[in-house]
SESETI-929321 format. One record per residue (C-alpha): residue in one letter; x, y, z. Coordinates in steps of 0.02 Angstrom, whole numbers, plus 32768, in hexadecimal, padded with zeros to 4 digits. Example, Ala and Ser with C-alpha at 12.3 -4.5 7.8 and 13.67 -1.06 7.14 Angstrom:
@code=A | x=8267 | y=7F1F | z=8186
@code=S | x=82AC | y=7FCB | z=8165
END
This chain:
@code=X | x=7D06 | y=7E49 | z=7D7B
@code=X | x=7D3A | y=7DFA | z=7E1B
@code=X | x=7D2D | y=7D57 | z=7DE1
@code=X | x=7D93 | y=7D76 | z=7D59
@code=X | x=7E15 | y=7DCF | z=7DBB
@code=X | x=7E15 | y=7D5A | z=7E4F
@code=X | x=7E8B | y=7CC3 | z=7DFF
@code=X | x=7F1C | y=7D2D | z=7DCB
@code=X | x=7FA8 | y=7D22 | z=7E2C
@code=X | x=7F5B | y=7CC1 | z=7EB9
@code=X | x=7FCD | y=7C31 | z=7F09
@code=X | x=7F62 | y=7B91 | z=7F11
@code=X | x=7FC2 | y=7B53 | z=7FAF
@code=X | x=7FAE | y=7BF1 | z=801B
@code=X | x=7F05 | y=7C37 | z=7FC9
@code=X | x=7F59 | y=7CE2 | z=7FD4
@code=X | x=7F9D | y=7D4B | z=7F3E
@code=X | x=8053 | y=7D65 | z=7EF0
@code=X | x=8036 | y=7DF2 | z=7E82
@code=X | x=80E2 | y=7E40 | z=7E8F
@code=X | x=811D | y=7ED8 | z=7E21
@code=X | x=8153 | y=7EAB | z=7D6C
@code=X | x=8134 | y=7DEC | z=7D81
@code=X | x=80C8 | y=7D7F | z=7D0E
@code=X | x=8037 | y=7DA0 | z=7D93
@code=X | x=8044 | y=7E58 | z=7D87
@code=X | x=8048 | y=7E44 | z=7CC8
@code=X | x=7FA7 | y=7DE0 | z=7CD1
@code=X | x=7F51 | y=7E62 | z=7D48
@code=X | x=7F86 | y=7EF4 | z=7CCA
@code=X | x=7F3A | y=7E94 | z=7C3F
@code=X | x=7E97 | y=7E84 | z=7CB0
@code=X | x=7E96 | y=7F3E | z=7CC5
@code=X | x=7EB1 | y=7F6E | z=7C07
@code=X | x=7E2C | y=7EE9 | z=7BE3
@code=X | x=7DA4 | y=7F3E | z=7C5D
@code=X | x=7DD7 | y=7FE0 | z=7C2A
@code=X | x=7DCB | y=7FC7 | z=7B64
@code=X | x=7D22 | y=7F6F | z=7B89
@code=X | x=7CE2 | y=8009 | z=7BD0
@code=X | x=7D2B | y=8077 | z=7B31
@code=X | x=7D9F | y=80CA | z=7BA2
@code=X | x=7E4B | y=80FD | z=7B55
@code=X | x=7EE0 | y=8099 | z=7BAA
@code=X | x=7F91 | y=80CE | z=7BD0
@code=X | x=8027 | y=80A6 | z=7C2B
@code=X | x=8090 | y=8137 | z=7C76
@code=X | x=8143 | y=8145 | z=7C7A
@code=X | x=814D | y=80F6 | z=7D2A
@code=X | x=80DB | y=805F | z=7CFD
@code=X | x=8037 | y=809B | z=7D3F
@code=X | x=7F9E | y=8073 | z=7CE8
@code=X | x=7F1F | y=80F6 | z=7CB5
@code=X | x=7E70 | y=80DA | z=7C61
@code=X | x=7E24 | y=8180 | z=7C23
@code=X | x=7D72 | y=81BC | z=7C0A
@code=X | x=7D8C | y=8265 | z=7BAD
@code=X | x=7E27 | y=82D0 | z=7B81
@code=X | x=7EB7 | y=828D | z=7BF1
@code=X | x=7F13 | y=8335 | z=7BC4
@code=X | x=7E80 | y=839B | z=7C0A
@code=X | x=7E90 | y=83F0 | z=7CB9
@code=X | x=7E2B | y=83C4 | z=7D49
@code=X | x=7E21 | y=8310 | z=7D31
@code=X | x=7DCD | y=829D | z=7DBE
@code=X | x=7E38 | y=81FC | z=7DD8
@code=X | x=7E06 | y=8170 | z=7E41
@code=X | x=7E4A | y=80B8 | z=7E4E
@code=X | x=7ED2 | y=8059 | z=7EB8
@code=X | x=7F53 | y=7FD2 | z=7E91
@code=X | x=7F4B | y=7F24 | z=7E67
@code=X | x=7FF8 | y=7EDE | z=7EA7
@code=X | x=7FF6 | y=7E7B | z=7F5A
@code=X | x=8060 | y=7E56 | z=7FEF
@code=X | x=80AC | y=7D95 | z=7FF5
@code=X | x=8007 | y=7D34 | z=8010
@code=X | x=7F98 | y=7DCC | z=801D
@code=X | x=7EE8 | y=7DD5 | z=8012
@code=X | x=7E6B | y=7DEE | z=7F7B
@code=X | x=7E2D | y=7E9F | z=7FB1
@code=X | x=7EC4 | y=7F10 | z=7FDD
@code=X | x=7EE2 | y=7F76 | z=7F3C
@code=X | x=7E6E | y=7F17 | z=7EC8
@code=X | x=7DCA | y=7F47 | z=7F19
@code=X | x=7DEA | y=7FFD | z=7EF1
@code=X | x=7E0E | y=7FD2 | z=7E36
@code=X | x=7D74 | y=7F60 | z=7E27
@code=X | x=7D0F | y=7FDC | z=7E7B
@code=X | x=7D4F | y=8066 | z=7E06
@code=X | x=7D0A | y=800B | z=7D6F
@code=X | x=7C63 | y=7FE0 | z=7DC3
@code=X | x=7C4F | y=8094 | z=7DF9
@code=X | x=7C5D | y=80D0 | z=7D44
@code=X | x=7BE5 | y=8041 | z=7D0A
@code=X | x=7B6E | y=808E | z=7D8B
@code=X | x=7B87 | y=8145 | z=7D56
@code=X | x=7B60 | y=811B | z=7CA4
@code=X | x=7ABE | y=80B0 | z=7CED
@code=X | x=7A92 | y=8150 | z=7D33
@code=X | x=7A9F | y=81B9 | z=7C8F
@code=X | x=7B31 | y=8228 | z=7CEB
@code=X | x=7B74 | y=82AD | z=7C75
@code=X | x=7C2B | y=82C9 | z=7C8D
@code=X | x=7C7F | y=836E | z=7C95
@code=X | x=7D29 | y=8346 | z=7CBE
@code=X | x=7D96 | y=82B8 | z=7C86
@code=X | x=7D93 | y=8213 | z=7CEB
@code=X | x=7E1D | y=81A8 | z=7D03
@code=X | x=7E2E | y=8106 | z=7D55
@code=X | x=7EDC | y=80BB | z=7D8F
@code=X | x=7F40 | y=8037 | z=7DB8
@code=X | x=7FD6 | y=8066 | z=7E1C
@code=X | x=807B | y=8003 | z=7DF8
@code=X | x=80D7 | y=7FAC | z=7E9A
@code=X | x=8069 | y=7FF7 | z=7F28
@code=X | x=8093 | y=7F77 | z=7FA1
@code=X | x=8150 | y=7F7B | z=7F89
@code=X | x=8158 | y=7EA4 | z=7F9C
@code=X | x=81D3 | y=7E94 | z=7F16
@code=X | x=8259 | y=7F21 | z=7F2C
@code=X | x=8237 | y=7F57 | z=7FE8
@code=X | x=81E6 | y=8001 | z=7FBF
@code=X | x=812C | y=8028 | z=7FCB
@code=X | x=80D1 | y=808F | z=7F44
@code=X | x=8169 | y=8093 | z=7EC6
@code=X | x=80F5 | y=80D2 | z=7E39
@code=X | x=80A3 | y=8156 | z=7E92
@code=X | x=8135 | y=8189 | z=7EE0
@code=X | x=818F | y=8197 | z=7E3D
@code=X | x=8107 | y=81FE | z=7DF3
@code=X | x=8106 | y=8275 | z=7E74
@code=X | x=81B9 | y=828A | z=7E85
@code=X | x=81CB | y=823E | z=7F2B
@code=X | x=824D | y=81BF | z=7EEF
@code=X | x=82DE | y=81E7 | z=7E8D
@code=X | x=830B | y=818E | z=7DED
@code=X | x=83B0 | y=8162 | z=7E34
@code=X | x=835D | y=8118 | z=7ECD
@code=X | x=82E4 | y=80B3 | z=7E67
@code=X | x=836B | y=806A | z=7E04
@code=X | x=83C6 | y=802D | z=7E9B
@code=X | x=8334 | y=7FC3 | z=7ED5
@code=X | x=8356 | y=7F0F | z=7EC9
@code=X | x=82EB | y=7E7D | z=7F01
@code=X | x=831A | y=7DD9 | z=7F59
@code=X | x=836C | y=7D8F | z=7EB3
@code=X | x=83D1 | y=7E33 | z=7E99
@code=X | x=8365 | y=7E5E | z=7E03
@code=X | x=8358 | y=7F19 | z=7DF8
@code=X | x=82BA | y=7F79 | z=7DE0
@code=X | x=82F5 | y=7FB2 | z=7D30
@code=X | x=831D | y=7F0A | z=7D03
@code=X | x=827E | y=7EC8 | z=7D3B
@code=X | x=8210 | y=7F4F | z=7CD4
@code=X | x=827C | y=7F2E | z=7C48
@code=X | x=8254 | y=7E6E | z=7C4E
@code=X | x=8199 | y=7E9F | z=7C5E
@code=X | x=81A1 | y=7F02 | z=7BC9
@code=X | x=81A8 | y=7FB8 | z=7C0E
@code=X | x=822C | y=803C | z=7BEB
@code=X | x=828F | y=8060 | z=7C86
@code=X | x=82EA | y=80E9 | z=7C42
@code=X | x=823C | y=8154 | z=7C40
@code=X | x=823C | y=8152 | z=7CFD
@code=X | x=8220 | y=81EC | z=7D58
@code=X | x=81B8 | y=8274 | z=7D9A
@code=X | x=8107 | y=82A2 | z=7D43
@code=X | x=80D9 | y=8345 | z=7D81
@code=X | x=8075 | y=8370 | z=7CDE
@code=X | x=800D | y=82DF | z=7CF2
@code=X | x=7FF0 | y=82FF | z=7DAC
@code=X | x=7FC9 | y=83BC | z=7D8E
@code=X | x=7F38 | y=8390 | z=7D17
@code=X | x=7EED | y=832C | z=7DA7
@code=X | x=7E5F | y=8383 | z=7E05
@code=X | x=7E30 | y=8301 | z=7E84
@code=X | x=7E6C | y=824C | z=7EAA
@code=X | x=7DFA | y=81DA | z=7F10
@code=X | x=7E34 | y=8138 | z=7F3F
@code=X | x=7DC4 | y=80AC | z=7F87
@code=X | x=7E0A | y=8023 | z=7FEA
@code=X | x=7DD8 | y=7F9B | z=8061
@code=X | x=7DF3 | y=7FCF | z=811B
@code=X | x=7E8E | y=7F82 | z=8167
@code=X | x=7E44 | y=7F8A | z=8210
@code=X | x=7D9C | y=7F6E | z=8267
@code=X | x=7D5F | y=8020 | z=8284
@code=X | x=7CD0 | y=8014 | z=8216
@code=X | x=7C9F | y=7F6D | z=8257
@code=X | x=7C8E | y=7FB9 | z=8304
@code=X | x=7C2B | y=804F | z=82C5
@code=X | x=7BB8 | y=7FD8 | z=8255
@code=X | x=7BE1 | y=8053 | z=81BD
@code=X | x=7C06 | y=8000 | z=810F
@code=X | x=7C68 | y=8094 | z=80D1
@code=X | x=7CD0 | y=8115 | z=811F
@code=X | x=7D4C | y=81A1 | z=80F0
@code=X | x=7DFF | y=81AF | z=811D
@code=X | x=7E39 | y=8247 | z=817C
@code=X | x=7EF8 | y=8221 | z=8180
@code=X | x=7F89 | y=81A3 | z=816C
@code=X | x=7FED | y=8181 | z=8203
@code=X | x=80AE | y=81A9 | z=81F5
@code=X | x=8107 | y=80FE | z=81D0
@code=X | x=81AB | y=80BB | z=8193
@code=X | x=8216 | y=801A | z=8180
@code=X | x=82BB | y=8000 | z=81CA
@code=X | x=833A | y=7F71 | z=81B1
@code=X | x=83A0 | y=7F33 | z=8248
@code=X | x=843D | y=7ECE | z=8212
@code=X | x=847B | y=7E69 | z=82B1
@code=X | x=8524 | y=7E1F | z=8291
@code=X | x=8573 | y=7DA0 | z=82FE
@code=X | x=85E3 | y=7D03 | z=82CD
@code=X | x=85AF | y=7C65 | z=8274
@code=X | x=85E3 | y=7BCA | z=82D0
@code=X | x=85B1 | y=7B14 | z=82E4
@code=X | x=8510 | y=7B07 | z=8343
@code=X | x=8542 | y=7A61 | z=8398
@code=X | x=85EA | y=7A7F | z=83C9
@code=X | x=85F4 | y=7B3B | z=8402
@code=X | x=85DF | y=7B64 | z=84B7
@code=X | x=8550 | y=7BDA | z=84E7
@code=X | x=85BA | y=7C41 | z=853A
@code=X | x=862E | y=7C5A | z=84A4
@code=X | x=85A9 | y=7C86 | z=8428
@code=X | x=8589 | y=7D20 | z=83D5
@code=X | x=84E0 | y=7CFD | z=8391
@code=X | x=8479 | y=7D90 | z=8348
@code=X | x=83DD | y=7D26 | z=833F
@code=X | x=83D2 | y=7D45 | z=83FD
@code=X | x=83DE | y=7E07 | z=83EA
@code=X | x=8367 | y=7E00 | z=8356
@code=X | x=82E9 | y=7D9D | z=83C0
@code=X | x=82FA | y=7E25 | z=8454
@code=X | x=82E7 | y=7EA4 | z=83DD
@code=X | x=823D | y=7E5B | z=839A
@code=X | x=81FD | y=7E4F | z=844F
@code=X | x=8237 | y=7EFD | z=846F
@code=X | x=81D2 | y=7F37 | z=83D2
@code=X | x=8132 | y=7F03 | z=8423
@code=X | x=8151 | y=7F4C | z=84C6
@code=X | x=8186 | y=7FF5 | z=8486
@code=X | x=80EA | y=7FF7 | z=8418
@code=X | x=8079 | y=7FBC | z=84A4
@code=X | x=80B7 | y=8048 | z=8517
@code=X | x=8090 | y=80CA | z=848E
@code=X | x=7FF5 | y=809D | z=843B
@code=X | x=805E | y=807C | z=8396
@code=X | x=8077 | y=7FE8 | z=8330
@code=X | x=8121 | y=7F86 | z=8303
@code=X | x=8143 | y=7EEB | z=82A8
@code=X | x=81CD | y=7E87 | z=826E
@code=X | x=8179 | y=7E32 | z=81E4
@code=X | x=821B | y=7DFF | z=817F
@code=X | x=82C0 | y=7DAD | z=81A7
@code=X | x=8355 | y=7D6B | z=8141
@code=X | x=83CE | y=7CF7 | z=81A3
@code=X | x=8486 | y=7CD1 | z=8162
@code=X | x=84CC | y=7C4E | z=8147
@code=X | x=8413 | y=7C0C | z=8169
@code=X | x=8445 | y=7B66 | z=81A0
@code=X | x=83EF | y=7AF6 | z=822A
@code=X | x=848F | y=7AC0 | z=8278
@code=X | x=84E7 | y=7B6F | z=8262
@code=X | x=84EB | y=7BFA | z=82DA
@code=X | x=84BE | y=7C91 | z=8263
@code=X | x=8540 | y=7D15 | z=823A
@code=X | x=84BD | y=7D95 | z=8206
@code=X | x=8401 | y=7DAA | z=8234
@code=X | x=83B2 | y=7E2F | z=81CD
@code=X | x=8305 | y=7E66 | z=8207
@code=X | x=828D | y=7EEC | z=81BE
@code=X | x=8221 | y=7F57 | z=8239
@code=X | x=817D | y=7FAD | z=8200
@code=X | x=813E | y=8023 | z=827A
@code=X | x=80AF | y=80A5 | z=827D
@code=X | x=8061 | y=8119 | z=82EF
@code=X | x=7FE3 | y=81A2 | z=82F5
@code=X | x=8069 | y=822F | z=82FD
@code=X | x=811E | y=8244 | z=82D7
@code=X | x=8163 | y=825A | z=8387
@code=X | x=810C | y=81B6 | z=83BE
@code=X | x=8153 | y=8161 | z=8327
@code=X | x=8207 | y=819B | z=8352
@code=X | x=81F6 | y=8176 | z=8406
@code=X | x=81BD | y=80BE | z=83D3
@code=X | x=824E | y=809E | z=8354
@code=X | x=82D7 | y=80EF | z=83CC
@code=X | x=8297 | y=8083 | z=845B
@code=X | x=82A8 | y=7FE7 | z=83E8
@code=X | x=835A | y=801D | z=83AD
@code=X | x=839C | y=8037 | z=845F
@code=X | x=835F | y=7F94 | z=8495
@code=X | x=83AD | y=7F42 | z=8405
@code=X | x=8458 | y=7F9B | z=8427
@code=X | x=8455 | y=7F74 | z=84DA
@code=X | x=8436 | y=7EBA | z=84B9
@code=X | x=84B5 | y=7EC5 | z=8428
@code=X | x=8539 | y=7F08 | z=8493
@code=X | x=8526 | y=7E81 | z=851B
@code=X | x=8535 | y=7DF3 | z=849E
@code=X | x=85C1 | y=7E38 | z=8438
@code=X | x=854D | y=7E46 | z=8396
@code=X | x=8561 | y=7ED5 | z=832E
@code=X | x=84BF | y=7F3E | z=82F1
@code=X | x=84A0 | y=7FB3 | z=8260
@code=X | x=83F3 | y=8009 | z=8254
@code=X | x=83BE | y=8050 | z=81A7
@code=X | x=8320 | y=80AB | z=8182
@code=X | x=82E4 | y=8068 | z=80D8
@code=X | x=824E | y=80D5 | z=80BF
@code=X | x=81E8 | y=8159 | z=8126
@code=X | x=8136 | y=81A3 | z=80FF
@code=X | x=810C | y=8234 | z=8173
@code=X | x=805A | y=824D | z=81B1
@code=X | x=7FE6 | y=8272 | z=811D
@code=X | x=7F46 | y=82D5 | z=8145
@code=X | x=7ECC | y=82D2 | z=80BC
@code=X | x=7E89 | y=8387 | z=807E
@code=X | x=7DFB | y=83B0 | z=80E8
@code=X | x=7DA4 | y=8410 | z=8049
@code=X | x=7D97 | y=8378 | z=7FE4
@code=X | x=7D7A | y=82FE | z=8079
@code=X | x=7CE7 | y=837E | z=80B3
@code=X | x=7CA8 | y=8385 | z=800A
@code=X | x=7CA2 | y=82BE | z=7FF0
@code=X | x=7C50 | y=82B5 | z=80A2
@code=X | x=7BC4 | y=832F | z=8073
@code=X | x=7BAB | y=82CA | z=7FCA
@code=X | x=7B96 | y=822E | z=8025
@code=X | x=7B25 | y=826F | z=80A5
@code=X | x=7ABF | y=82C0 | z=802A
@code=X | x=7AAE | y=822B | z=7FB7
@code=X | x=7AB1 | y=818B | z=8028
@code=X | x=7A66 | y=81DC | z=80CC
@code=X | x=7A01 | y=826C | z=80AC
@code=X | x=796E | y=822D | z=8108
@code=X | x=79D7 | y=81F9 | z=81AB
@code=X | x=7A5E | y=8291 | z=8198
@code=X | x=7AE3 | y=820D | z=81CD
@code=X | x=7B8D | y=8247 | z=81C7
@code=X | x=7C04 | y=81D4 | z=8164
@code=X | x=7C8B | y=8198 | z=81E1
@code=X | x=7D30 | y=81F3 | z=81D3
@code=X | x=7DCC | y=8171 | z=8212
@code=X | x=7E88 | y=8176 | z=8210
@code=X | x=7EE6 | y=80E0 | z=81D0
@code=X | x=7F9C | y=8093 | z=81E4
@code=X | x=7FA7 | y=805D | z=813A
@code=X | x=8004 | y=80B7 | z=80AA
@code=X | x=7FB0 | y=80CB | z=800A
@code=X | x=7FD8 | y=811F | z=7F5E
@code=X | x=7F54 | y=819A | z=7F87
@code=X | x=7FBF | y=81DD | z=8013
@code=X | x=805C | y=81EA | z=7FA7
@code=X | x=7FEC | y=8256 | z=7F29
@code=X | x=7FAC | y=82C7 | z=7FAF
@code=X | x=8036 | y=8333 | z=7FB2
@code=X | x=8022 | y=834D | z=7EF9
@code=X | x=7F6B | y=834D | z=7ED5
@code=X | x=7EC8 | y=8354 | z=7F40
@code=X | x=7EAF | y=82A0 | z=7F81
@code=X | x=7E2A | y=8242 | z=7FDD
@code=X | x=7E0A | y=8194 | z=8013
@code=X | x=7D7A | y=812B | z=8029
@code=X | x=7D7B | y=808B | z=809C
@code=X | x=7D07 | y=7FEF | z=808B
@code=X | x=7CE2 | y=7F8E | z=8124
@code=X | x=7D4C | y=7EF4 | z=814C
@code=X | x=7CE7 | y=7E94 | z=81D7
@code=X | x=7D88 | y=7E3B | z=820F
@code=X | x=7DFF | y=7ECD | z=8202
@code=X | x=7E78 | y=7E43 | z=81A8
@code=X | x=7EE6 | y=7E80 | z=8124
@code=X | x=7F7E | y=7E46 | z=80CA
@code=X | x=7F49 | y=7D9D | z=80E4
@code=X | x=7EE8 | y=7D22 | z=807B
@code=X | x=7E59 | y=7D2E | z=8107
@code=X | x=7E41 | y=7DE6 | z=80CF
@code=X | x=7D85 | y=7E03 | z=80A2
@code=X | x=7CF5 | y=7E78 | z=8081
@code=X | x=7C41 | y=7E50 | z=8080
@code=X | x=7BEF | y=7E64 | z=7FBB
@code=X | x=7B74 | y=7EDD | z=8008
@code=X | x=7C03 | y=7F46 | z=804F
@code=X | x=7C58 | y=7F42 | z=7FBC
@code=X | x=7BB8 | y=7F75 | z=7F51
@code=X | x=7BA2 | y=7FFF | z=7FCE
@code=X | x=7C4D | y=803B | z=7FA8
@code=X | x=7C34 | y=803B | z=7EF8
@code=X | x=7B92 | y=80A3 | z=7F12
@code=X | x=7BF2 | y=8124 | z=7F75
@code=X | x=7C82 | y=8133 | z=7EFC
@code=X | x=7BFF | y=8152 | z=7E70
@code=X | x=7BB0 | y=81C4 | z=7EDD
@code=X | x=7C57 | y=8223 | z=7EFB
@code=X | x=7C8C | y=821B | z=7E41
@code=X | x=7BDF | y=8261 | z=7E0B
@code=X | x=7BED | y=8302 | z=7E86
@code=X | x=7CAC | y=831C | z=7E48
@code=X | x=7C9E | y=82EE | z=7D97
@code=X | x=7BFF | y=82FB | z=7D53
@code=X | x=7B7A | y=837E | z=7D31
END
């Protein structure tokens, strides 16, 4: 499975993936998902919001156990973020069939659409729509860098955007959702464990900073006469690092757009996107407020206008203790019965579909060790033995939740 999926959407120059929502690469990934499901005799459907579901058992029955992740990527992303969870779900089903497990609940494997938000700037669009956390009106307003709206992109890919909307009946039939994901950090590498359980997702958000100055000639305009928004943007980037370090949080300006974007022109507009995350809401608010204050102070000194818009925000999400504890007991009893070793429980600063769905269904996550901690990069990696351990752990969990 991994070899078949690996070439899809891969950029030859960077070695990373560009599997953006509702593009040709996304279509190829969706076709791969359908082929894997049909090869296993699963019934495949695409819901009203473009999420794929592969069913074993009655999809209309209550108490279904669902697993899966996503196949889309960030720009030049790695191979494991998202796809590891989908591949491992199919592999876990294969393992359960090898064991002769008898299912007493429906099982579904999912591929949630547009989890990364690389094209339209909002993460977890498919799961947000299903959970009612993104309105249809707001979804219709989403545009990519070329001005193409989400409905236009979906229609071009053969999906009806008129069907978008909440899916409470479907979510109400889910008894548990378990998402396996490569760890996006080094906590497991430091403890020496191949697999861990998620405790919570840090609160996080995205803010757009618009710095407006005055376009002018780069060679003839005196420094004293310039209203250069790039300077204020640069000071704000440095302020983000300072504020994050002081608070024990993280803050990153990872995307920037410049107008008129000429080598010999002073910019009229610099637009930067801030991503910030912290262990709690108060800390996050303090960090972002400190960054904005620094930006406004520098803007006032240099004659630059500043607008700050919060484009998205996700509060802290603590995964339910009941399901988390049940999964911990299942893994301890199956994999470490002799040692009595507890499976590590760790928080994460990364957002996931599991976090979005946690408000509607019992949800949990498993992490597979990442020896370098690198993610959202072509260098992202997990060892084959650890991936196999993740499949075994997921199979143990699904067997405990869905089988006799």
